[in-house]
Each structure stands twice: as C-alpha cells, then as structure tokens.
C-alpha positions in Angstrom: 69.6 98.0 55.0 69.6 98.6 51.3 69.9 102.1 49.9 66.7 104.0 49.1 65.4 103.9 45.5 66.4 107.0 43.5 63.0 107.5 41.9 64.3 110.4 39.8 66.1 107.8 37.6 62.9 105.8 36.8 60.6 106.9 34.0 56.9 106.1 34.4 56.1 102.4 34.1 53.7 103.0 31.2 56.5 104.6 29.2 58.7 101.6 29.8 55.9 99.4 28.3 55.9 101.5 25.1 59.7 101.4 24.9 59.9 97.6 25.5 57.3 96.8 22.9 58.8 99.2 20.3 62.4 97.9 20.9 61.3 94.2 20.7 59.2 94.7 17.6 61.3 97.5 16.0 58.0 99.1 15.1 56.1 101.9 16.8 53.0 100.9 14.8 53.1 97.3 15.9 53.8 98.3 19.5 50.7 100.5 19.4 48.6 97.7 18.1 49.9 95.3 20.8 49.3 97.7 23.6 46.0 98.9 22.2 47.3 102.5 22.1 47.7 105.1 19.4 50.9 105.7 17.4 51.3 109.2 18.9 50.9 107.8 22.4 53.7 105.3 22.0 55.9 108.0 20.4 55.2 110.3 23.4 56.2 107.5 25.8 59.5 107.0 24.0 60.2 110.7 24.0 59.5 110.8 27.8 62.2 108.2 28.4 64.7 109.8 26.0 64.2 113.2 27.8 64.8 111.6 31.2 68.0 109.8 30.0 69.2 112.6 27.8 70.0 110.2 24.9 68.3 108.9 21.8 67.1 105.4 22.1 66.0 104.9 18.5 67.2 106.1 15.1 64.6 106.7 12.5 64.7 106.4 8.7 61.3 107.0 7.2 58.8 104.6 8.8 61.6 102.3 10.0 63.2 102.5 13.4 66.3 100.9 14.9 67.8 100.8 18.4 70.8 103.1 18.9 73.7 101.8 20.9 72.3 103.4 24.1 68.9 102.0 23.2 70.2 98.5 22.9 72.0 98.7 26.3 69.0 100.2 28.0 66.6 97.6 26.6 68.7 94.8 28.2 68.2 96.4 31.6 64.5 97.2 31.1 63.8 93.6 29.9 65.5 92.2 33.0 63.7 94.5 35.3 60.3 93.7 33.8 61.0 90.0 33.9 61.9 90.2 37.6 58.6 92.0 38.3 56.7 89.3 36.4 58.6 86.6 38.3 57.7 88.3 41.6 54.0 88.3 40.6 54.1 84.6 39.7 55.9 83.8 43.0 53.3 85.7 45.2 50.0 85.2 43.4 48.6 81.7 43.5 48.3 80.1 40.1 44.7 79.2 39.0 44.8 75.7 37.5 42.6 75.1 34.5 39.6 72.9 35.3 40.2 69.4 33.9 37.0 67.4 33.6 36.8 63.8 32.6 33.8 63.0 30.3 32.8 59.5 29.4 30.2 58.3 26.8 29.5 55.7 24.2 31.6 55.5 21.0 28.6 56.3 18.7 27.5 59.3 20.7 31.1 60.6 20.9 31.8 60.2 17.2 28.5 61.3 15.7 27.3 63.9 18.2 29.8 65.2 20.8 33.2 65.3 19.1 32.1 67.5 16.1 30.8 70.0 18.6 33.7 70.1 21.1 35.6 72.8 19.2 32.8 75.2 19.8 33.1 74.5 23.5 36.8 75.1 23.4 36.4 78.4 21.7 33.8 79.5 24.3 35.6 78.1 27.3 39.4 78.0 26.5 40.2 77.7 30.2 38.4 74.4 30.7 40.0 71.2 29.6 37.8 68.2 28.7 39.3 64.7 28.7 37.0 62.6 26.5 36.8 58.8 26.8 34.6 56.7 24.6 33.4 53.1 25.3 31.8 50.3 23.5 28.4 48.7 24.5 28.3 47.4 28.1 29.9 50.5 29.4 28.4 52.1 32.5 29.2 55.5 34.1 32.2 55.1 36.4 32.4 57.9 39.0 35.9 56.8 40.1 37.3 57.5 36.6 35.0 60.2 35.2 33.4 63.4 36.3 30.6 63.6 33.7 28.8 60.9 31.8 26.6 61.1 28.7 24.4 58.1 29.0 21.2 56.4 27.9 19.0 55.1 30.7 15.5 53.6 31.1 15.5 53.9 34.9 16.1 56.9 37.3 19.8 57.4 38.2 21.0 56.9 41.8 20.0 59.6 44.3 23.5 60.9 44.8 23.8 61.6 41.0 22.6 64.8 39.2 20.7 64.1 36.0 19.8 66.4 33.1 17.9 65.1 30.1 19.4 66.1 26.8 17.1 64.4 24.2 14.5 61.7 23.9 15.1 58.4 22.2 13.1 58.9 19.0 14.3 55.9 17.0 14.2 56.2 13.2 15.3 53.9 10.4 18.1 55.6 8.5 20.1 54.7 5.4 22.1 56.2 2.6 20.2 58.1 -0.1 21.7 55.8 -2.6 20.2 52.7 -1.0 16.7 54.1 -1.5 17.4 55.0 -5.1 18.6 51.5 -5.7 15.3 50.1 -4.4 13.6 51.8 -7.4 10.2 52.1 -5.7 8.2 54.3 -3.4 8.9 53.4 0.1 6.7 52.6 3.1 7.3 50.6 6.3 6.3 47.3 4.6 8.8 47.8 1.7 11.5 48.4 4.3 11.5 44.7 5.1 13.1 44.1 1.7 16.3 45.9 2.6 19.1 44.6 4.9 18.4 45.5 8.5 21.4 46.4 10.6 21.0 45.2 14.2 23.2 46.3 17.2 23.3 43.3 19.5 23.9 45.4 22.7 20.9 47.7 21.9 18.3 45.0 21.4 17.2 45.2 25.0 16.4 48.9 24.5 15.0 48.9 21.0 15.0 46.5 18.1 13.4 45.9 14.7 10.6 43.7 16.0 9.4 46.6 18.3 9.9 49.2 15.6 7.9 47.3 12.9 5.3 46.3 15.4 4.7 49.9 16.4 4.0 50.5 12.6 1.6 47.6 12.4 4.0 45.2 10.7 4.1 42.0 12.8 6.0 39.5 10.7 9.7 40.2 9.8 10.9 36.6 10.0 12.1 36.6 6.4 14.1 39.8 6.6 17.8 39.9 6.0 19.4 40.9 9.3 23.0 41.9 9.7 24.2 42.0 13.4 27.0 44.2 14.5 28.5 44.9 17.9 28.3 48.7 18.0 26.0 51.5 17.0 29.0 53.3 15.5 29.6 50.4 13.1 25.9 50.2 12.2 25.8 53.9 11.4 28.9 53.7 9.3 27.5 50.8 7.4 24.3 52.6 6.8 26.2 55.6 5.4 28.1 53.2 3.1 24.8 51.8 1.7 25.1 48.4 3.3 21.7 48.5 5.1 19.2 50.3 7.3 20.1 51.2 10.9 17.9 52.1 13.9 19.2 55.1 15.7 18.2 58.1 17.8 17.6 60.9 15.5 19.6 63.4 17.6 22.8 61.3 17.4 22.9 61.4 13.6 21.5 64.9 13.2 24.7 66.1 11.5 24.7 63.2 9.1 21.0 63.8 8.2 21.7 67.5 7.7 24.7 66.8 5.5 22.8 64.3 3.4 25.0 61.3 4.4 21.9 59.7 5.8 18.2 60.0 5.2 15.2 58.7 7.1 14.0 55.6 5.2 10.4 56.3 6.3 8.7 58.8 8.6 7.8 56.3 11.2 9.6 56.4 14.5 9.6 54.4 17.8 9.6 56.3 21.1 11.9 54.2 23.2 11.4 54.1 27.0 14.6 55.7 28.0 16.3 59.1 27.6 19.7 60.4 26.7 21.2 62.7 29.3 24.2 64.0 31.3 25.0 62.7 34.7 27.5 63.7 37.4 27.9 63.4 41.2 25.9 66.0 43.1 29.1 66.6 45.1 30.8 67.7 41.9 28.3 70.4 40.8 30.3 73.2 42.3 33.6 72.0 40.9 35.4 74.5 38.7 34.1 74.3 35.1 31.3 71.8 35.9 28.3 74.2 35.5 29.7 75.6 32.3 30.1 72.1 30.8 26.6 71.0 31.9 24.9 74.1 30.6 26.8 73.9 27.3 25.8 70.2 26.8 22.1 71.0 27.4 22.3 74.0 25.1 23.4 71.8 22.2 19.8 70.5 21.9 18.1 73.9 22.5 
C-alpha cells in the first residue's frame, strides 16, 4: 500500500492554476487574461502558495516579475503534476472524434457557389470536417464514396435517400458587362442571337439555347455563333472574360452577379424542369454533424 497523501502540503488547485500561468507567461496580467480572472485574484492565489511554502516564488520590479530560484524549482514539479493529471484525464475519458463528412458535387457548383461559403461553415462549426470532392459532367452521387451530394435532378431520388431542395433552376443568359457595352445597342432577346452563345454539351439534355429562345418566342437560331465547351465551369469563366453568353442557374453565379463580374444579358429566364438540392442516405441522418451540414446548406438560400 502506498502512503497516504499529506494534504497539508498541497495548496488549493485553483491557486496552482494562477501560479502555473504566471510562471509560464512571466506576467500576472497575462495570466489573469488567460484564466479570465482579475489581476488581484491571481496575485492572491500566488500569495496563498507562497504563504503555504514559506518562500517567495516571484521577484518583482515594477510591473515585471521573474521566478526566484525556489519558484523555478517549484514550477518544474507543478508542471509535471498538472501534466500527469491531464494525461490521466485523456487516458480515462473517451476521445470524441471530429465528424468527417464527405461531400460531392459538380465543379461549377463547387467553385462558384459552395467553396466561397465554406469558411463561414468552418467558423460556425469548427468541430466538423468537410471533405469536398468536385466532379465534371456525367458525375452521379456515389453513396459508397460520399456522405452528402449536391446535385441537379429532374426525377425523384431513390426512396432510401433523403432529399432537400436548395434552389430552383431558373436559367438566365449571363455575360460580362463589357460584352454588352461592345454591342453598342439596347438589348433584347432577339439581339442576343448576334453574340457568341456558349453551350455546355453535358447540360443540353437539361436546358439549351433552343429551349431558352423558344420560351421567349424566338424560334430560329440556326445562324447563331455557338461555342461548345465541356463544363459549366468553363462556360462561366469564358462569360466572365467576355468571350460569349452562358446559360446558368442564377443561384450558382449569384456572387459573380453581385460583384459585377457577370450581368444578366436580358431579363428573360427559362424555368428548367429539375431542381438543385442536397441528398444523403436516410440511414446517415443521425450521423454526427450531418444535421448541422444539411441545415447550413439549406440556410445559404434563405
């Protein structure tokens, strides 16, 4: 059996906190700030220990303090003792792992809409890690390699999936402000046929210029200059650079519209059949961090 603890030789634990911080920082003021206490409270804690030991732990010169020889020796023991207590806590108390959620989406949505907002999420939920993966056209949500998907769909998702709509697919024609200035004329839908039209091959089955113009009453666009690209991200970047007019969901380029990098060429829009939304397995809804991520994504369009 080990010998009983001589509690008479131990000062109050809260006093040790004040001493440790003051010795480490060599400043009573900084120790008070770190422990969220007043300067007199820290000074009282130090005096309590000094009275118990019968020695001075600090020497003072004006506002500056320094450890005495006794203070330096005592600090070594106090630090070791506190480290052992912390090690015991870590050994006994199970560690809570930070939720790590894998999120997949399209490159265009990732670059233009999600990525610029993620730092706000990280500030609000620093304990949740999001692993973002972006994919080019043809990608489909892969439950085996992702927990959450930001997708565009025209059909209901599978019954085992949880679906939340984020925004509708209001398709606008957008371009750089400079492109409209170069046109040197008031613009309507008909005049838009005179500018280069950027087409994303993979999106043609969802929306295309033929549908967009037809909804505005313009039926013949056979003589238009059409530039075909492989991704919406490329079309948006080309539109920003003044190389043509792109068809995009307004919400995806909302930041670019607000910043003036893009403008709506005309007010006309096409309401596409599908919706943008977030999807995950219903079995994952109660996973750590999942509800927070879903609620945050929906709130971005509130």
